[in-house]
C-alpha atoms as one frame of an Amber mdcrd trajectory, in Angstrom:
protein
  -4.240  15.412   3.138  -2.612  13.790   6.142  -1.784  10.082   5.912  -3.928
   7.928   8.197  -2.454   5.814  10.985  -3.705   2.613   9.286  -1.905   3.512
   6.053   1.261   4.446   7.947   1.204   0.991   9.583   1.094  -0.623   6.114
   3.934   1.612   4.950   6.069   0.731   7.979   6.448  -2.852   6.711   9.259
  -4.062   4.471   8.450  -5.106   0.907  10.424  -6.455  -2.030  13.513  -4.247
  -2.540  13.644  -1.816  -5.489  10.126  -2.518  -6.712   6.776  -0.822  -7.291
   3.869  -2.125  -5.168   0.227  -1.529  -6.129  -2.694  -2.010  -3.732  -6.091
  -0.620  -2.762  -6.632   1.028   0.619 -10.027   2.274   1.856 -11.335   3.030
  -1.637  -8.132   4.677  -2.885  -5.571   3.193  -5.224  -2.085   3.240  -3.735
   1.268   2.680  -5.418   4.650   3.016  -3.783   8.251   2.528  -4.762  10.658
   0.822  -2.379  14.348   1.456  -1.807  17.152  -1.126  -1.945  16.236  -2.384
   1.559  12.481  -2.641   0.948  11.258   0.507   2.720   8.520   2.432   0.861
  10.016   5.822  -0.082   7.740   7.271  -2.796   3.943   7.086  -2.470   1.127
   7.828  -4.910  -2.453   7.812  -3.585  -5.662   8.584  -5.477  -7.561   6.956
  -8.346  -5.878   4.802 -10.995  -6.452   5.879 -14.617  -6.892   3.554 -17.598
  -3.178   3.715 -18.424  -2.206   2.569 -14.894  -1.039   5.893 -13.477  -2.539
   7.405 -10.332  -4.217  10.810 -10.257  -4.090  12.208  -6.755  -1.256  13.103
  -4.412   2.438  12.261  -4.240   4.430  11.819  -1.025   8.134  11.293  -0.389
   9.586   9.660   2.701  12.658  10.822   4.571  14.431   8.118   6.542  17.423
   9.036   8.679  19.508   6.423  10.451  22.156   6.770  13.162  25.650   5.342
  12.701  24.637   2.193  14.556  21.686   1.627  12.179  18.838   2.731  14.445
  16.066   4.805  12.908  16.295   8.454  13.966  13.749  10.132  11.680  10.809
   8.807   9.645   8.744  11.491   7.924   6.311  11.525   4.970   6.107  14.838
   3.106   3.403  15.884   0.636   5.112  16.812  -2.631   2.042  17.832  -4.637
  -0.288  16.478  -7.264   0.306  13.169  -9.023  -0.926  12.982 -12.593
């Protein structure tokens, strides 16, 4: 499943550093972990189970910055099923 443009816009924002953020997006439950700067780097999307975990898909984000701090590469990669 490819990530939608609307979801990518939400994921482009900065959130609280080193935290787990839970939200609902277009009928799916979404959880993501942020890095020390506040960029989402690990994404779980699907349906939340009774114990709070998400059953669906897992994505990882690759961020690459130049020496001067500008963003060179921003890519979300599907890593497989999330259980």
